[in-house]
C-alpha positions as CSV (number, residue, x, y, z in Angstrom):
1,M,6.3,-10.9,24.0
2,K,8.9,-8.2,24.5
3,R,8.1,-4.5,24.0
4,L,9.9,-3.0,21.0
5,S,13.2,-1.2,21.7
6,R,14.0,2.3,20.6
7,L,16.4,1.0,18.0
8,S,13.8,-1.4,16.5
9,V,11.2,1.6,16.2
10,F,13.9,3.8,14.6
11,G,15.0,1.3,12.4
12,Y,11.6,0.7,11.1
13,G,11.2,4.6,10.4
14,A,14.6,4.5,8.5
15,G,13.0,1.9,6.1
16,D,10.2,4.4,5.1
17,A,13.0,7.1,4.6
18,A,14.4,4.8,2.2
19,N,11.0,4.2,0.5
20,S,10.5,7.9,0.3
21,M,13.9,8.3,-1.5
22,I,12.3,6.4,-4.4
23,I,8.7,7.3,-4.3
24,S,8.7,11.0,-3.2
25,T,11.6,11.7,-5.7
26,G,9.6,10.4,-8.4
27,N,6.1,12.0,-7.4
28,M,7.8,15.4,-6.9
29,F,10.3,15.5,-9.8
30,L,9.9,12.9,-12.5
31,L,7.4,14.6,-14.6
32,V,9.6,17.8,-14.6
33,Y,12.7,15.7,-15.4
34,Y,10.8,13.9,-18.3
35,T,9.5,17.1,-19.8
36,D,12.4,19.8,-19.0
37,V,15.5,17.6,-19.1
38,A,14.7,14.5,-21.2
39,G,12.6,16.3,-23.6
40,I,9.6,14.1,-23.6
41,G,6.1,15.7,-24.4
42,A,4.1,16.6,-21.3
43,A,1.1,14.6,-22.5
44,A,3.4,11.4,-23.1
45,A,5.1,11.9,-19.9
46,G,1.8,12.2,-18.0
47,T,0.6,9.0,-19.6
48,V,3.7,7.1,-18.6
49,L,3.2,8.1,-15.1
50,L,-0.5,7.4,-15.0
51,L,-0.4,4.1,-16.7
52,L,2.6,2.8,-14.6
53,R,1.1,4.0,-11.3
54,V,-2.0,1.9,-12.1
55,F,0.5,-1.0,-13.2
56,N,2.1,-0.5,-9.7
57,A,-1.0,-1.2,-7.8
58,F,-1.1,-4.7,-9.6
59,T,2.6,-5.3,-8.9
60,D,1.8,-4.7,-5.1
61,I,-0.8,-7.4,-5.3
62,A,1.5,-9.9,-7.1
63,A,4.3,-9.0,-4.6
64,G,1.8,-9.8,-1.7
65,R,1.2,-13.2,-3.2
66,I,4.8,-13.9,-3.5
67,V,5.6,-12.7,0.1
68,D,2.8,-14.9,1.6
69,R,4.8,-18.0,-0.1
70,V,8.2,-17.2,1.1
71,H,9.8,-18.0,4.6
72,S,13.4,-18.1,5.7
73,R,14.1,-20.0,8.9
74,R,17.0,-17.7,9.9
75,W,15.8,-14.2,8.8
76,G,12.0,-14.6,8.9
77,K,9.3,-13.9,6.3
78,F,9.8,-10.2,5.4
79,R,13.2,-9.1,6.5
80,P,15.1,-11.1,3.5
81,F,13.3,-9.0,0.9
82,L,14.9,-5.7,2.6
83,M,18.4,-6.9,1.8
84,F,17.5,-6.4,-1.9
85,G,16.4,-2.8,-1.3
86,F,19.5,-1.7,-3.4
87,V,17.7,-2.9,-6.6
88,P,15.0,-0.4,-6.8
89,M,17.6,2.3,-5.6
90,L,19.8,1.6,-8.5
91,L,16.9,1.6,-10.9
92,S,15.8,4.8,-9.7
93,V,19.1,6.2,-10.9
94,A,18.5,4.8,-14.3
95,V,15.1,6.4,-14.5
96,F,16.6,9.9,-14.2
97,H,19.0,9.2,-17.0
98,V,17.1,9.1,-20.2
99,P,19.6,8.8,-23.1
100,D,19.6,11.4,-26.0
101,V,18.0,9.4,-28.6
102,E,15.1,9.7,-30.8
103,P,11.7,10.7,-29.2
104,S,10.1,7.1,-29.4
105,L,13.2,5.4,-28.0
106,K,13.0,7.9,-25.1
107,L,9.5,7.0,-24.4
108,L,10.2,3.4,-24.6
109,Y,13.2,3.9,-22.0
110,A,10.9,5.7,-19.8
111,Y,8.4,2.8,-19.7
112,C,10.8,0.2,-19.3
113,T,12.8,1.8,-16.4
114,Y,10.1,3.2,-14.4
115,G,8.1,0.0,-14.9
116,L,11.1,-2.0,-13.6
117,V,11.3,0.4,-10.5
118,C,7.5,-0.3,-9.9
119,V,8.2,-4.1,-9.7
120,A,11.4,-3.8,-7.7
121,Y,9.8,-1.2,-5.3
122,S,6.8,-3.6,-4.7
123,M,9.0,-6.5,-3.9
124,V,10.6,-4.3,-1.1
125,N,7.8,-2.2,0.2
126,V,5.0,-4.8,0.5
127,P,7.2,-6.8,2.9
128,Y,8.4,-3.7,4.7
129,G,4.8,-2.7,5.4
130,C,4.0,-6.2,6.6
131,L,6.7,-6.1,9.3
132,V,4.5,-4.3,11.6
133,G,2.5,-7.2,12.3
134,A,5.3,-9.5,12.5
135,M,7.3,-7.3,15.1
136,T,4.8,-6.9,17.6
137,R,1.0,-7.5,18.8
138,D,1.0,-4.6,21.2
139,A,-1.3,-1.8,20.0
140,R,0.8,0.9,21.4
141,D,4.0,-0.3,19.7
142,R,2.2,-0.7,16.4
143,A,1.2,3.0,16.7
144,R,4.9,3.8,17.5
145,L,5.9,1.9,14.4
146,G,3.3,3.9,12.4
147,G,4.6,7.1,13.7
148,A,8.2,6.2,13.0
149,R,7.2,5.3,9.5
150,T,5.5,8.7,9.0
151,I,8.6,10.7,10.3
152,G,10.8,8.7,8.1
153,G,9.0,9.4,5.0
154,L,8.2,13.0,6.0
155,S,11.9,13.8,6.7
156,V,12.9,12.9,3.1
157,G,9.9,14.6,1.6
158,A,10.6,17.8,3.6
159,T,14.3,17.6,2.5
160,L,13.2,17.4,-1.1
161,G,10.8,20.3,-0.7
162,F,12.8,22.7,1.2
163,F,16.4,22.0,0.0
164,I,16.3,20.3,-3.5
165,A,13.4,22.0,-5.2
166,P,14.9,25.5,-4.9
167,L,18.0,24.3,-6.7
168,L,16.0,23.4,-9.9
169,G,15.7,27.1,-11.1
170,A,16.2,28.5,-14.6
171,G,19.7,28.1,-15.9
172,Q,20.6,25.1,-13.5
173,D,22.3,22.0,-15.0
174,M,19.2,19.9,-13.9
175,Q,20.7,16.6,-15.3
176,Q,23.8,17.0,-13.0
177,I,21.6,17.8,-9.9
178,F,19.4,14.6,-10.5
179,T,22.4,12.4,-11.1
180,W,24.0,13.6,-7.8
181,L,20.6,13.2,-6.0
182,T,19.7,9.8,-7.2
183,V,23.2,8.4,-6.8
184,A,23.4,9.9,-3.2
185,F,19.9,8.4,-2.4
186,A,20.8,5.0,-3.9
187,V,23.9,4.8,-1.4
188,V,22.0,6.1,1.6
189,G,18.8,4.3,0.8
190,S,20.3,0.9,0.3
191,A,22.2,1.2,3.8
192,L,18.8,2.3,5.3
193,Y,17.0,-0.9,4.0
194,A,19.8,-3.1,5.3
195,F,19.7,-1.5,8.6
196,T,16.0,-2.0,8.9
197,G,16.2,-5.6,7.9
198,A,19.1,-6.0,10.6
199,V,17.3,-4.5,13.7
200,C,13.6,-5.1,12.9
201,V,13.2,-8.6,14.4
202,E,10.1,-10.7,13.6
203,Q,8.6,-11.8,17.0
204,V,5.2,-13.0,15.7
205,P,5.6,-16.3,13.8
206,G,3.2,-17.1,11.0
207,R,1.4,-20.4,11.3
208,V,1.3,-21.1,7.6
209,P,4.7,-20.4,5.8
210,R,3.4,-21.3,2.3
211,I,-0.1,-20.5,1.4
212,T,-2.1,-21.5,-1.7
213,M,-3.9,-19.1,-3.9
214,G,-7.3,-20.8,-2.7
215,Q,-6.2,-20.2,1.0
216,S,-5.3,-16.5,0.2
217,M,-8.7,-15.8,-1.6
218,A,-10.8,-17.6,1.2
219,A,-8.9,-15.6,3.8
220,L,-9.6,-12.3,2.0
221,K,-13.3,-13.1,1.3
222,A,-13.9,-13.8,5.1
223,N,-11.9,-10.6,6.2
224,S,-14.6,-7.8,6.3
225,P,-12.5,-5.5,8.4
226,L,-9.9,-5.6,5.5
227,V,-12.6,-4.6,3.1
228,V,-13.8,-1.7,5.3
229,L,-10.3,-0.4,5.7
230,C,-9.5,-0.6,1.9
231,V,-12.7,1.1,1.1
232,S,-12.3,3.9,3.7
233,S,-8.7,4.3,2.7
234,I,-9.5,4.7,-1.0
235,L,-12.2,7.2,-0.2
236,F,-10.0,9.2,2.5
237,V,-7.0,9.2,0.3
238,T,-8.9,10.4,-2.8
239,G,-10.4,13.4,-0.6
240,T,-6.9,14.3,1.0
241,S,-5.0,14.0,-2.3
242,A,-7.6,16.2,-4.0
243,T,-7.5,18.8,-1.2
244,G,-3.7,18.8,-1.4
245,A,-3.7,19.2,-5.1
246,A,-6.1,22.2,-4.9
247,Q,-4.8,23.8,-1.7
248,F,-2.4,26.3,-3.7
249,Y,-5.4,27.4,-5.9
250,Y,-7.6,27.7,-3.0
251,L,-5.4,29.9,-1.1
252,R,-4.6,32.1,-4.2
253,D,-7.9,32.2,-6.0
254,V,-10.6,31.9,-3.3
255,L,-9.0,33.4,0.0
256,G,-6.6,35.8,-1.9
257,R,-3.8,34.8,0.5
258,V,-1.2,32.9,-1.6
259,D,1.4,34.1,0.9
260,L,-0.1,31.5,3.3
261,F,1.1,28.7,1.3
262,P,4.5,28.2,2.8
263,V,2.9,28.6,6.2
264,M,0.5,25.6,5.5
265,A,3.5,23.6,4.1
266,A,5.4,24.1,7.3
267,A,2.2,23.3,9.4
268,Q,1.9,20.1,7.8
269,V,5.4,19.0,8.7
270,V,5.0,20.3,12.4
271,I,1.5,18.6,12.6
272,T,2.6,15.3,11.3
273,L,5.8,15.1,13.5
274,A,3.9,16.0,16.5
275,L,1.1,13.5,16.0
276,A,3.7,10.7,15.2
277,V,5.2,11.2,18.5
278,L,1.9,11.8,20.4
279,I,-0.6,9.4,18.9
280,P,0.6,6.2,20.8
281,R,-1.1,7.5,23.8
282,P,-4.6,8.1,22.7
283,V,-4.4,4.7,20.8
284,A,-3.5,3.1,24.1
285,R,-6.3,4.7,25.8
286,W,-9.1,4.6,23.2
287,G,-8.1,2.1,20.5
288,K,-6.9,2.5,16.9
289,R,-10.3,2.5,15.4
290,A,-11.6,5.4,17.7
291,V,-8.5,7.4,16.9
292,Y,-8.9,6.7,13.1
293,S,-12.6,7.6,13.0
294,G,-11.9,10.7,15.2
295,G,-9.4,11.9,12.7
296,A,-11.7,11.2,9.7
297,S,-14.4,13.4,11.7
298,L,-11.8,16.2,11.9
299,G,-11.5,15.8,8.1
300,V,-15.2,16.2,7.6
301,L,-15.4,19.3,9.8
302,G,-12.4,20.8,8.0
303,G,-14.0,20.3,4.6
304,V,-17.2,22.0,5.8
305,L,-15.2,25.0,7.0
306,V,-13.2,25.3,3.8
307,F,-16.4,25.0,1.6
308,L,-18.3,27.7,3.8
309,A,-15.4,30.0,4.4
310,P,-16.2,33.6,2.9
311,T,-13.5,35.2,0.9
312,G,-13.1,38.0,3.4
313,A,-12.3,35.4,6.4
314,P,-9.1,33.6,5.3
315,L,-8.7,32.5,9.0
316,V,-11.9,30.2,8.7
317,G,-10.6,28.7,5.5
318,V,-7.1,28.1,7.0
319,A,-8.7,26.5,10.1
320,G,-10.4,24.1,7.8
321,L,-7.1,23.3,6.1
322,I,-5.4,22.7,9.4
323,L,-8.3,20.4,10.6
324,G,-7.8,18.5,7.2
325,L,-4.0,18.1,7.9
326,L,-4.8,16.8,11.5
327,A,-7.3,14.3,10.0
328,S,-4.8,13.2,7.2
329,A,-1.8,12.7,9.5
330,S,-3.7,10.8,12.3
331,A,-5.5,8.5,10.1
332,S,-2.4,7.8,7.9
333,I,-0.4,7.0,11.1
334,V,-3.0,4.6,12.5
335,T,-3.7,3.0,9.1
336,W,-0.4,1.1,9.2
337,A,-1.2,-0.3,12.5
338,L,-4.8,-1.2,11.5
339,I,-3.6,-3.3,8.7
340,A,-1.7,-5.6,11.0
341,D,-4.9,-6.1,12.9
342,T,-6.7,-7.2,9.8
343,V,-4.0,-10.0,9.5
344,E,-4.8,-11.2,12.8
345,Y,-8.6,-11.1,12.4
346,G,-8.2,-13.1,9.1
347,E,-6.0,-15.6,11.0
348,W,-8.5,-16.0,13.8
349,K,-11.4,-16.4,11.3
350,T,-9.9,-18.7,8.9
351,G,-6.6,-20.2,10.6
352,V,-4.7,-18.7,7.7
353,R,-2.2,-15.7,8.1
354,V,-2.0,-13.9,4.9
355,Q,0.1,-10.7,5.7
356,G,1.5,-10.0,2.2
357,I,-1.7,-9.9,0.1
358,N,-3.5,-8.0,3.0
359,Y,-0.9,-5.0,2.8
360,A,-0.7,-5.1,-0.9
361,L,-4.5,-4.7,-1.1
362,L,-4.3,-1.7,1.1
363,A,-1.3,-0.3,-0.7
364,A,-3.2,-0.7,-4.0
365,T,-6.2,1.0,-2.8
366,R,-4.3,3.9,-1.5
367,K,-2.4,4.4,-4.9
368,L,-5.7,4.3,-6.7
369,G,-7.0,7.0,-4.3
370,M,-4.0,9.1,-5.0
371,G,-4.6,8.7,-8.8
372,F,-8.3,9.7,-8.4
373,G,-7.5,12.7,-6.2
374,A,-4.7,14.0,-8.4
């Protein structure tokens, strides 16, 4: 099997940049939009986001089931779904355009539009995630794809944080800003999805193009590595999400150094980009499981330092936070390669290749972890 070209790796990373244009924009700004622009009450808006993010975990699983039953002889199993990436992009524009109607209708509109985004996003994101296992069996290439995915998502998140967030100050026409932002993202994101679908060729054929529910359940039941990965992911993501949510308060109220918050934000970008480029080498030398476990161990050490850091020694606390960033970035990058390995383990164990539902379960557990840690 051929090693992946740089174009294929770059194209895969472009797909997660498109993903991030939907998910990061919603995570960072949707609550603000609902409350400050649309005029929806904070409690009602928070309930919309909470309920629909739980709903999104189930739409991921449903999407995985659909993906496992679809196969195109010309385009493969997963790439055709990416050609419909414009659908969640267009729906995300509608999400940020709540009409000026009575409050109950505003709330109904929010539930309907964001719910549709969850469904459409799952139908694109789940097959996108499955592409890793279909593009290559090489461990180093899978780590490269995980790194490219991380860079793609981070680039959009950093753009939103550093360039868009400062525009949303008092006195600004926030509706106009969100209109231009979502329309621009819809155009660029749709093109990125199409580009990913065009250059990311599926080289690993699935043995079973159509899989019954019974086969899926039997394969999942026998796939102990998938269970371990999902359980570890929900615990790990819960911890990192909680740490991220509390970081500002920790720096301000415990260490008394709120001025270090932008420094930590910049450190997160630098660390993630560096690891995305460098991590294929330790993966090739020691293996994905060792790198994943090593990253988790750094997270434990970082948590201990944060817990024990005295208020008069901010460097100790910051060192713990940086170790946590190293742990989060390394484990996240390797996770996307490990999920492809669980697919092949399940195929070896049962003779059935269920990529869609495997990835969907991992995505669902990570979303639950984010919810628990928020």
